C-alpha positions in Angstrom: 5.5 -11.2 -16.8 2.2 -9.5 -16.4 1.1 -9.4 -12.7 -2.3 -10.1 -11.4 -3.3 -6.5 -10.9 -2.8 -5.7 -14.6 -4.7 -8.8 -15.5 -7.6 -7.6 -13.4 -7.4 -4.1 -15.0 -7.4 -5.6 -18.4 -10.4 -7.8 -17.5 -12.3 -4.8 -16.1 -11.6 -2.7 -19.2 -12.2 -5.4 -21.7 -15.0 -4.8 -24.2 -15.0 -7.4 -26.9 -17.3 -8.3 -29.8 -17.2 -10.5 -32.8 -18.2 -7.6 -34.9 -19.0 -4.9 -32.3 -18.1 -1.8 -34.3 -19.6 -3.1 -37.5 -22.8 -4.1 -35.8 -23.5 -1.0 -33.9 -23.9 -1.9 -30.2 -21.6 -1.5 -27.3 -22.1 -2.3 -23.6 -20.9 -0.1 -20.7 -21.2 -0.6 -16.9 -20.4 1.7 -13.9 -20.8 1.1 -10.2 -21.5 4.3 -8.2 -20.3 6.2 -11.3 -16.9 4.4 -11.5 -15.3 1.4 -13.2 -13.8 0.4 -9.9 -15.2 1.2 -6.5 -13.9 0.6 -3.0 -16.1 -0.3 -0.1 -14.9 0.4 3.4 -18.0 0.4 5.6 -21.0 -2.0 5.8 -23.8 -2.2 4.9 -23.3 -0.2 1.7 -25.5 0.1 -1.3 -23.9 -0.3 -4.8 -25.7 1.4 -7.7 -24.9 -0.2 -11.0 -25.6 1.5 -14.3 -25.8 -0.8 -17.3 -25.9 0.9 -20.7 -26.4 -0.4 -24.2 -25.3 2.2 -26.8 -25.9 2.2 -30.5 -22.8 3.8 -31.9 -24.2 4.0 -35.4 -25.7 7.4 -36.1 -27.6 6.3 -39.2 -29.1 2.8 -38.5 -31.0 1.3 -35.6 -29.9 -2.1 -34.2 -31.8 -4.9 -32.5 -30.6 -6.0 -29.0 -31.3 -9.7 -28.5 -30.0 -10.3 -25.0 -28.7 -8.4 -21.9 -27.4 -10.3 -18.9 -25.5 -9.6 -15.7 -25.1 -12.8 -13.7 -24.3 -11.2 -10.3 -27.2 -8.8 -10.7 -29.8 -11.4 -11.8 -32.2 -10.4 -9.0 -32.6 -7.0 -10.7 -35.5 -6.4 -13.0 -34.4 -5.0 -16.4 -37.0 -3.0 -18.3 -37.5 -2.8 -21.2 -36.6 -6.5 -21.7 -34.8 -7.6 -24.8 -35.4 -8.2 -27.7 -35.8 -4.5 -28.4 -34.6 -2.0 -31.0 -32.0 0.6 -30.0 -32.5 3.7 -32.3 -29.6 5.2 -34.2 -27.2 7.0 -31.9 -29.4 6.1 -28.9 -29.0 4.0 -25.8 -30.9 1.9 -23.3 -29.9 2.2 -19.6 -30.7 -0.2 -16.8 -30.3 0.6 -13.1 -29.6 -2.0 -10.4 -28.9 -1.7 -6.7 -27.0 -4.3 -4.7 -26.5 -4.0 -0.9 -23.3 -5.4 0.6 -24.2 -6.4 4.1 -20.7 -7.4 5.1 -17.1 -8.0 4.1 -17.9 -11.8 3.8 -20.6 -11.0 1.3 -18.0 -9.4 -1.0 -15.8 -12.5 -0.7 -18.8 -14.8 -1.7 -19.5 -12.7 -4.8 -15.9 -13.0 -5.8 -16.1 -16.7 -5.6 -19.1 -16.8 -8.0 -18.1 -14.1 -10.5 -16.4 -14.8 -13.9 -13.1 -13.0 -13.2 -10.2 -15.5 -13.1 -8.2 -13.5 -10.6 -10.9 -13.1 -7.9 -11.1 -13.6 -5.1 -7.5 -13.0 -3.9 -6.0 -11.4 -0.8 -7.4 -8.1 -2.0 -11.0 -9.2 -1.6 -13.1 -8.1 -4.6 -15.6 -9.2 -7.1 -16.3 -8.3 -10.8 -19.7 -7.8 -12.3 -19.9 -8.4 -16.0 -22.6 -7.1 -18.3 -23.0 -9.0 -21.6 -25.2 -8.1 -24.6 -25.8 -9.9 -27.8 -27.4 -9.4 -31.2 -27.7 -11.4 -34.3 -24.1 -10.8 -35.6 -22.1 -10.1 -32.5 -21.7 -9.6 -28.7 -20.1 -7.2 -26.3 -19.1 -7.4 -22.7 -18.1 -4.9 -20.0 -17.1 -5.2 -16.4 -16.8 -3.3 -13.2 -14.8 -4.3 -10.1 -15.6 -3.7 -6.4 -12.8 -3.8 -3.9 -13.8 -4.5 -0.3 -11.8 -3.5 2.7 -12.3 -5.1 6.1 -14.4 -3.1 8.5 -11.9 -1.0 10.4 -12.8 -2.1 13.9 -10.7 -1.3 16.9 -9.3 -4.1 19.0 -7.5 -4.2 22.4 -4.1 -4.8 21.0 -0.7 -3.0 20.9 -1.7 -0.3 18.4 -0.5 3.1 19.3 -2.8 5.9 18.1 -1.7 9.5 17.7 -4.2 12.3 17.0 -3.2 15.8 15.8 -5.1 19.0 15.2 -4.3 21.9 13.0 -3.5 25.4 14.4 -5.4 28.6 13.9 -3.5 31.8 13.2 -3.7 32.6 16.9 -2.2 29.2 17.8 -5.3 27.5 19.0 -6.4 24.0 17.9 -8.3 24.0 14.6 -10.0 21.6 12.3 -9.4 19.1 10.8 -8.1 16.7 13.4 -6.4 13.6 12.1 -6.0 10.1 13.5 -2.9 8.1 12.8 -1.5 4.7 13.7 2.1 5.0 14.9 4.4 2.1 13.9 7.2 1.8 16.5 9.1 -0.5 14.2 9.6 2.2 11.5 8.6 5.4 13.2 6.0 6.0 10.4 2.5 7.4 10.8 -0.4 5.9 8.8 -3.3 8.2 8.4 -6.7 6.6 9.3 -8.8 9.6 8.5 -9.9 13.0 9.8 -12.6 14.8 11.7 -14.2 18.2 11.2 -13.6 19.0 14.9 -10.4 20.1 16.7 -10.0 17.4 19.4 -7.4 16.3 21.8 -7.2 14.2 25.0 -7.5 11.0 23.1 -8.2 7.8 25.0 -8.9 4.1 24.2 -11.8 2.5 26.1 -11.3 -1.3 26.5 -14.9 -1.6 27.7 -16.3 -1.0 24.2 -13.1 -0.8 22.1 -13.7 2.8 21.1 -11.7 6.0 21.2 -12.9 9.0 23.1 -11.7 12.6 23.2 -12.7 16.2 24.0 -13.3 18.7 21.2 -12.1 22.2 22.3 -10.6 25.1 20.5 -10.7 27.8 23.2 -13.6 29.6 21.5 -16.6 27.3 21.2 -18.0 25.3 24.1 -16.2 21.9 24.5 -17.8 18.6 23.7 -17.2 15.0 24.7 -16.8 13.0 21.5 -16.3 9.5 20.1 -13.7 8.9 17.4 -14.1 5.8 15.2 -11.4 3.7 13.4 -11.7 5.9 10.3 -10.9 9.1 12.3 -14.4 10.4 12.0 -16.0 11.9 15.2 -19.4 12.1 16.7 -20.6 14.3 19.5 -21.9 12.5 22.6 -22.7 15.5 24.8 -21.5 19.0 25.7 -18.8 18.9 28.3 -20.3 19.9 31.7 -17.4 21.6 33.5 -16.6 24.6 35.6 -13.5 25.4 33.4 -14.0 28.5 31.3 -15.0 28.1 27.6 -11.5 29.3 26.6 -10.0 26.2 28.2 -8.3 23.7 25.9 -8.3 20.1 27.1 -5.2 18.1 26.3 -4.9 14.8 28.3 -7.3 11.9 28.4 -7.4 8.3 29.7 -9.9 5.6 30.5 -9.8 4.3 34.1 -10.3 0.8 35.4 -13.9 1.6 36.5 -14.7 2.6 32.8 -14.8 6.3 33.4 -13.0 8.7 31.2 -10.5 11.1 32.8 -9.7 14.4 31.1 -7.3 17.2 32.0 -7.2 20.9 31.2 -3.7 22.5 31.8 -4.5 26.2 32.2 -6.9 25.6 35.1 -5.5 22.2 36.2 -9.0 20.7 36.2 -9.3 16.9 36.2 -12.7 15.6 35.1 -14.3 12.2 35.2 -16.9 11.5 32.5 -19.3 8.6 31.7 -18.3 7.6 28.2 -21.8 6.3 27.3 -23.7 9.5 28.2 -21.1 12.2 28.4 -22.3 12.9 32.0 -19.7 14.5 34.3 -19.1 12.3 37.3 -16.6 14.4 39.3 -14.3 17.4 38.9 -11.1 18.3 40.8 -8.4 20.9 40.6 -5.1 19.0 40.5 -3.0 19.9 43.5 0.8 19.7 42.9 3.7 20.8 45.1 5.1 23.2 42.4 4.7 24.0 38.7 2.6 21.6 36.8 2.3 21.3 33.0 1.0 18.1 31.5 0.2 17.5 27.8 -1.0 13.9 28.1 -1.3 11.1 30.6 -2.0 7.3 30.6 -3.4 5.0 33.3 -1.1 2.3 34.7 -2.9 -1.1 34.6 -0.9 -2.0 37.8 -1.8 0.7 40.3 -4.6 2.6 38.5 -2.7 6.0 38.7 -2.3 8.4 35.9 1.3 8.8 34.7 2.6 11.8 32.8 5.6 13.9 32.1 5.6 17.2 34.0 7.0 19.5 31.3 7.4 22.3 33.9 9.6 20.3 36.3 11.0 17.8 33.7 10.0 14.9 35.9 7.8 11.9 35.7 4.7 12.5 37.7 1.7 10.6 38.9 -1.9 11.8 39.5 -4.5 10.0 41.7 -7.7 10.2 39.6 -9.9 9.9 42.7 -8.3 12.9 44.6 -6.5 14.9 41.9 -3.3 14.9 44.0 -0.1 14.9 41.8 3.3 13.7 42.9 6.5 14.4 41.0 9.4 11.9 40.9 12.2 13.1 43.3 14.7 13.6 40.5 14.6 15.2 37.0 14.3 12.7 34.2 17.4 11.6 32.4 17.1 10.7 28.7 19.6 8.1 27.6 21.6 8.8 30.8 21.8 12.6 30.3 19.8 15.5 31.6 18.0 16.9 28.5 17.5 20.5 27.8 13.8 21.4 28.4 12.2 18.1 27.2 8.6 18.3 26.2 6.5 15.1 26.1 3.1 15.4 24.2 1.9 11.8 24.2 1.8 9.0 26.8 0.7 5.3 26.5 0.7 2.3 28.8 0.7 -1.2 27.5 -1.3 -4.0 29.1 2.0 -5.3 30.5 2.4 -2.1 32.5 5.1 -0.5 30.3 5.0 3.2 29.9 6.1 5.0 26.7 6.3 8.7 26.0 6.5 10.6 22.7 7.9 14.0 22.5 10.9 16.3 21.9 14.1 16.3 24.1 15.1 19.9 23.4 13.7 23.5 23.5 12.7 23.5 19.8 9.4 21.6 19.6 9.7 21.7 15.7 12.7 19.3 15.9 12.3 15.5 15.4 10.4 13.8 18.2 11.5 10.6 20.0 9.6 7.6 21.1 10.8 6.7 24.6 10.5 3.8 27.0 10.1 4.9 30.6 11.5 3.3 33.8 8.7 4.2 36.2 10.9 3.4 39.2 13.7 5.8 38.3 11.7 8.2 36.1 14.3 8.0 33.4 13.7 7.6 29.6 15.4 5.6 26.9 15.1 6.8 23.3 13.9 3.9 21.0 13.7 5.9 17.8 13.5 9.4 16.5 11.2 10.7 13.8 9.3 13.8 12.9 5.7 13.9 13.9 2.9 16.5 13.3 2.1 19.2 15.8 -0.2 18.8 18.8 0.3 15.0 18.9 -1.7 13.1 21.6 -1.5 9.3 22.2 -3.8 6.5 23.1 -3.7 2.7 23.2 -5.5 -0.2 25.0 -4.0 -0.2 28.5 -5.8 -3.2 30.0 -7.8 -6.2 28.6 -11.2 -7.3 29.6 -11.9 -11.0 29.4 -14.5 -11.8 26.8 -13.7 -8.8 24.6 -13.3 -9.3 20.9 -9.8 -10.4 20.1 -7.7 -8.8 17.4 -6.5 -10.4 14.2 -3.4 -12.5 14.6 -0.3 -10.5 14.0 1.6 -11.2 10.7 4.0 -9.2 8.6 5.2 -9.6 5.0 8.6 -10.8 4.0 9.9 -7.2 3.7 9.5 -6.7 7.5 11.5 -9.8 8.4 14.0 -9.0 5.7 14.6 -5.5 7.2 14.4 -6.4 10.9 17.4 -8.3 12.2 16.0 -8.5 15.7 12.8 -10.2 14.4 14.7 -12.6 12.1 17.1 -13.5 14.9 14.3 -14.3 17.2 12.8 -16.5 14.5 16.1 -18.4 14.0 16.6 -18.7 17.8 14.0 -21.5 17.7 16.3 -23.6 15.5 16.7 -24.3 11.7 13.8 -23.6 9.5 12.9 -26.5 7.2 11.4 -25.6 3.8 11.0 -29.2 2.7 12.4 -30.1 -0.7 13.5 -26.4 -1.0 16.1 -26.9 1.7 16.8 -25.6 5.2 18.0 -22.3 6.6 19.8 -21.8 9.9 21.8 -18.6 9.6 20.9 -14.9 9.4 22.7 -14.3 6.0 21.0 -17.4 4.6 17.5 -16.3 5.8 18.1 -12.8 4.4 19.2 -14.3 1.1 15.9 -16.1 0.7 13.9 -13.0 1.7 15.8 -10.6 -0.6 16.5 -13.0 -3.6 15.4 -11.7 -7.0 13.0 -14.2 -8.5 14.0 -13.2 -12.1 17.8 -13.0 -11.9 20.4 -14.7 -9.6 23.3 -12.9 -8.0 25.6 -13.9 -10.8 23.2 -12.2 -13.3 22.0 -15.6 -14.6 18.3 -15.5 -15.6 16.2 -17.9 -13.6 13.9 -20.4 -15.3 10.2 -20.3 -14.5 10.6 -23.2 -12.1 13.5 -21.6 -10.3 11.6 -18.3 -10.0 8.7 -20.1 -8.5 11.0 -21.8 -5.9 12.4 -18.4 -4.9 9.0 -16.8 -4.5 7.6 -19.8 -2.6 10.6 -20.1 -0.3 10.5 -16.5 0.9 6.7 -16.7 1.6 7.2 -20.1 3.4 10.1 -18.6 5.5 8.0 -15.6 6.3 5.0 -17.7 7.5 7.3 -19.8 9.8 8.7 -16.6 11.3 5.2 -15.2 11.8 4.4 -18.3 13.8 7.6 -18.2 15.8 7.7 -14.5 16.5 4.0 -13.6 16.7 2.5 -17.0 17.6 0.3 -17.0 14.6 -0.1 -20.5 13.2 1.3 -20.9 9.7 -0.4 -22.9 6.9 1.1 -26.4 6.5 4.0 -26.7 4.2 3.3 -30.4 3.3 3.2 -29.4 -0.4 7.0 -28.7 -0.1 7.8 -32.0 1.6 7.7 -34.2 -1.6 11.0 -34.9 -3.3 12.1 -33.0 -6.4 10.8 -32.4 -9.0 8.1 -30.5 -7.1 4.7 -30.0 -8.8 4.6 -26.4 -10.0 0.8 -26.2 -9.8 0.7 -27.3 -6.2 3.6 -25.0 -5.4 1.9 -22.0 -6.9 -1.3 -22.7 -4.9 0.7 -22.9 -1.7 2.6 -19.7 -2.5 -0.6 -17.8 -3.0 -2.0 -19.2 0.3 1.1 -18.3 2.2 1.1 -14.8 0.7 -2.5 -14.2 1.8 -1.6 -15.5 5.3 1.4 -13.3 5.6 -0.6 -10.2 4.7 -3.7 -11.1 6.7 -2.7 -9.4 10.0 -1.0 -6.3 8.7 -3.5 -4.0 10.4 -2.6 -5.4 13.8 0.2 -3.7 15.7 3.5 -5.4 16.5 3.7 -5.8 20.3 5.8 -3.1 21.9 7.3 -5.7 24.2 9.1 -7.2 21.2 11.3 -4.1 21.1 11.5 -4.2 17.3 12.5 -0.6 16.8 15.3 -0.9 14.1 14.2 -1.7 10.6 17.0 -1.3 8.1 16.5 -2.9 4.7 19.8 -1.6 3.3 21.9 -3.2 6.0 19.9 -6.5 5.6 20.5 -6.7 1.9 24.2 -6.2 2.4 24.3 -9.4 4.6 22.1 -11.5 2.3 23.6 -14.7 0.8 22.3 -16.1 -2.5 20.0 -19.1 -1.8 20.7 -22.5 -3.3 17.7 -24.7 -4.1 
C-alpha cells in the first residue's frame, strides 16, 4: 500500500492537464528555489516563483487564468488574460512570511493537499493555470519544524571541537544531544568557533561556553539550540592567551563559572554582559587536572573528576578551594587504570553523571557513569564511542515560572525495545484496549508492539481490517505507556470501547491521533532517574507473542 509520504510527493510533483502538451502551456512553481523547502527558524520569508511556460516553439498561446489560493494576497502582473509567445514564459514572484510554527499549521489546514496537515506539519501551495482547451497545476510543499528552543529538562548536551595538527581545539565545534537510553548522539548543528566549557543557564534557558584555541584571544559566547554561536564579549582574564578553557557551569546566583586547567584559574562571569565578576587560582592539596565540572543543586559546590589523582573532587566557587575525596574512585567495584572523565552533569534531583574513558587509551569507547557522591565511586551505565574533546551540560536546577518543556513521549519502537520501560508500564496493571482486548504480560505487550500489520506469525496475510487493528492497538498501547511511564496524558480511547465490529473510519482517525501524540515529545529527554539504559530490540522481538484480536 502506498504510504502518506509517497502520496504527498506525488501530489507535489503532479502536473496535469486535459490537453496540456497539445495546448502549449505548462505551470511550474518553486519556493526558495526548491520543490520542497524546510523551515526551522521563525520568522522566515518564503519566496515563491510561479512560471507559465509555452512549450510550443512555433505558436503563441493565450493564458486565461492563473491562481494560487494560498498566495492570494500577492499581486500578479501582468494579469491574465494574456498571450504567452512561442517558447516564452511569464513569471510571477510572491513572498510569504511565516511568523511562527502555528502559522504553518494554519496554512496546512486551508490548503488543497489531502494529506496535510499531519504530524509532520507542512502546507502545499498549488499554482493553477487555465486556457480555452486545458489546464495545468503544480505544487510546492513547505515542511515546518518546531522552533528548537531549549528547556530545563533532562536533556544531556555534549559539545565537541575538532583538533588542529598541533593538537589544539579547532573549528568547527559541534553540539549534540546525548541519549542515555541508546548511547547515541544526535547532531544539533555546529559553530565556526572552537569552544568548550559548555554550561546550561536555567535563568534564561540558554547554553554558554568559552571559545579558545590557545592562539586567539578567548571569548565568552552563547550557543543556541541549533549549535550556532554568538560572541557576547572578549573574556577578561589574567590567564595567558595560550590558555584553553575546558570546564563550565552556571551557579545558583546566575553567574557562569569557567576553569582553565594549565593555570588553574577559576573565573566567574555575568552571562548577560560577559563581564568578569571574580577570578581565583584553584588551590588543591596535590595534582589537579579537571576537564569539566557541574554544580550540585544541593550544596552549590562544583563537582568534578580529578584526572590527576583519579578521585572525585569538589571546588568551592566562592574561594577556589578544591577538596579531593579521600579514596581513589572505583568503577564498577574495581580500581580503573588511569580513568579520564571529560564531561560532568548534575540533574535537578542532585544526581551526578560523568562521561569518559576508564583506561589509558582515550580513543577507546567511553562510558556514561552514575556517581555516588558519598563514596566517590562510579557505576557504568552504558559504553559507547564519542567524539574527541567532549564536554557536557544540562539543566541542573529549575526556576519556578520558567517555560516548561514539552511532555515526554516515545514511539512504539522505544517501548518495544526497552524492557525496563515496558515493565514499569505494566506494573500499574493490565492495559485495556477496549474491543481490541487487554494486555497484562510482557510477551503480550511486546507482541502488540512488534506485530507485522501485513502478515501474521503463521504467514497468513491479514485483511485490511485486521491490519488496521494491529496498527491501532500498538499506538494505543504506546500512548497508555507514555502516560504511565512519563506522566503525559494520553488521548481518550473511547473509539475502541464499542463492541465489534469497530468502525474502520473512526479507528483510523484515532490511530492517526495516537501516532501524532506518541511522536509529539520526541525532542524531550527521557529523565535520567528512570534508569532506562538498556534498549535491545532483538531481545524484545524474541520474547514477543502474536496478538489475538
